[in-house]
C-alpha positions as CSV (number, residue, x, y, z in Angstrom):
1,M,-0.3,0.0,0.1
2,S,1.1,3.7,-0.7
3,E,1.5,6.3,1.4
4,S,-1.0,8.1,-0.2
5,S,-3.5,5.0,-0.1
6,Y,-2.5,4.8,3.6
7,K,-2.6,8.3,4.5
8,E,-6.5,7.9,2.7
9,M,-7.6,4.7,4.9
10,C,-6.8,6.8,7.8
11,I,-8.9,9.7,7.6
12,E,-11.4,7.6,6.1
13,L,-11.5,5.3,9.8
14,L,-11.2,8.4,10.8
15,R,-14.3,9.8,10.2
16,D,-15.9,6.5,10.5
17,S,-14.7,6.6,13.6
18,G,-16.1,10.3,14.3
19,A,-13.1,11.6,15.4
20,R,-12.1,14.8,14.0
21,V,-9.0,14.9,11.2
22,T,-6.4,17.5,12.3
23,Q,-3.7,18.2,11.7
24,P,-1.8,16.4,14.1
25,R,-3.3,13.2,13.4
26,L,-2.4,13.5,10.3
27,A,1.5,14.5,11.0
28,V,1.8,11.3,12.9
29,I,0.6,9.4,10.3
30,E,2.3,10.7,7.7
31,C,5.3,10.1,9.6
32,L,4.3,6.7,10.2
33,A,3.4,6.2,7.0
34,D,7.1,7.5,5.2
35,A,9.0,5.5,8.4
36,R,11.0,2.3,7.3
37,H,11.7,0.9,11.0
38,P,9.3,1.7,13.9
39,L,9.6,4.6,15.6
40,S,8.5,5.5,19.1
41,P,7.0,8.6,20.1
42,K,9.8,10.2,20.7
43,Q,11.6,9.8,17.3
44,I,8.0,11.1,15.7
45,L,8.2,14.4,17.5
46,T,11.2,14.5,16.4
47,K,10.5,14.0,12.7
48,I,7.5,16.3,12.3
49,K,9.2,19.2,14.4
50,Q,11.8,18.5,12.0
51,N,10.2,18.1,8.4
52,S,6.2,19.8,9.0
53,D,5.0,22.9,10.3
54,V,2.1,21.6,13.0
55,A,2.8,23.9,15.4
56,D,0.5,22.5,17.8
57,I,2.4,19.6,18.0
58,D,3.7,17.9,21.6
59,K,4.6,14.3,22.8
60,V,1.5,14.1,25.4
61,S,-0.6,14.5,21.9
62,V,1.5,12.0,19.7
63,Y,0.6,9.6,22.6
64,R,-3.0,10.6,22.7
65,I,-3.0,9.8,18.4
66,L,-0.9,6.6,18.2
67,E,-3.4,5.3,21.4
68,A,-6.7,6.7,19.0
69,L,-4.7,5.2,15.9
70,L,-4.1,1.5,17.9
71,K,-7.8,1.8,18.9
72,L,-8.2,1.9,15.2
73,D,-5.8,-0.9,14.1
74,L,-4.6,1.9,12.1
75,V,-1.5,0.9,13.8
76,H,0.9,-1.8,15.8
77,Q,2.8,-2.0,18.7
78,V,6.4,-3.5,18.0
79,S,7.9,-5.2,21.6
80,P,10.2,-5.0,23.1
81,E,10.7,-1.5,22.7
82,G,7.3,-0.6,22.3
83,K,7.9,2.1,18.8
84,F,5.1,2.0,16.9
85,I,4.9,0.8,12.9
86,A,2.1,1.9,10.4
87,C,-0.7,-1.0,9.7
88,K,-0.9,-0.7,6.4
89,H,-3.9,-3.6,5.5
90,I,-7.3,-3.0,4.8
91,D,-9.0,-4.9,7.5
92,C,-6.7,-5.4,9.6
93,S,-8.9,-7.1,12.5
94,L,-10.3,-9.5,10.6
95,A,-7.5,-11.9,9.9
96,L,-4.6,-13.0,11.9
97,H,-1.3,-11.7,10.8
98,I,2.5,-11.8,11.4
99,L,5.1,-8.8,12.0
100,T,8.9,-10.3,11.5
101,R,10.9,-8.7,13.5
102,C,14.4,-8.6,12.9
103,T,16.5,-8.4,16.1
104,V,20.4,-7.4,14.1
105,C,18.5,-4.3,12.1
106,G,15.9,-3.1,13.6
107,N,13.8,-4.1,10.3
108,T,9.9,-5.2,10.6
109,T,7.7,-6.5,8.3
110,E,3.9,-7.0,8.3
111,N,3.0,-9.9,6.6
112,D,-0.1,-11.5,5.1
113,V,-0.5,-15.4,6.4
114,P,-3.0,-17.5,4.5
115,D,-5.5,-18.8,6.6
116,Q,-4.8,-22.0,6.0
117,V,-1.2,-21.5,7.5
118,L,-3.1,-19.9,10.8
119,A,-6.2,-22.0,10.8
120,P,-4.6,-25.0,12.9
121,M,-3.3,-22.6,15.2
122,R,-6.5,-21.0,15.7
123,W,-8.3,-23.6,16.1
124,Y,-5.1,-25.0,18.9
125,L,-5.8,-21.6,20.3
126,Q,-9.9,-21.6,20.7
127,E,-10.9,-25.4,21.5
128,K,-7.9,-26.8,22.5
129,L,-6.5,-23.9,25.2
130,K,-9.9,-22.0,25.5
131,F,-8.7,-18.9,24.4
132,E,-10.2,-16.5,22.2
133,P,-7.4,-14.4,20.3
134,K,-8.4,-10.8,20.9
135,E,-4.7,-8.8,19.4
136,H,-5.3,-9.4,15.2
137,F,-1.5,-9.8,15.1
138,I,1.7,-12.2,16.2
139,Q,4.9,-10.6,16.2
140,V,8.2,-13.2,15.5
141,D,11.3,-11.9,16.3
142,G,14.9,-12.8,14.6
143,R,17.1,-12.4,12.0
144,C,16.6,-11.0,8.1
145,G,17.8,-12.9,5.2
146,V,19.4,-10.1,4.5
147,C,21.8,-9.7,8.5
148,A,21.9,-14.0,8.1
149,D,23.4,-13.7,4.7
150,G,25.7,-11.0,6.7
151,S,25.7,-8.7,3.5
152,R,24.4,-5.6,5.6
153,A,26.3,-3.2,5.1
154,D,26.7,-1.3,8.4
C-alpha cells in the first residue's frame, strides 16, 4: 500500500469512527507512513518537528494520537521497545497476520499469512486451550535474510 492510500485509509477510518481529522493526527500518520522502521513517540515528534509546520503538537499529543490509531487498528505497537509501525492492511482486524522483526537491523515487516496456515493455530487456541485471541497479529523476532547472509552494509 502506498503512503497516500494509507493516509486516505486512515482519514476514512477516523471519520467513520467520529474522530476529527486534525493536522497533528495527519502529521503522525504521514510520519509513520514514511517510516522504514518502527518509531518511538519521541522519534515521531522529532521527525514531525523537523519536516512539518505543525506547531501545536507535543509529546502528550503524539501519545494520544497513537492511542487513537491503535484503537482503530491503524498502527501496531512492536515489542519489546514499544515502538510503532503503520498497519497498511485494509480490514486488518479481520484476520491474523505476522509481524517479523529483525533483532539485528530492526527491520519490521507486516506479513499476510494464508488462512490455511493460521487456521490450525486458531483452532488449537480456541478449542484446546479455550482461549479466544484478542490481538490480530503475532510478532516473531529473528534475523532477516539480509542480516543472516551477512550482506548488510553497516
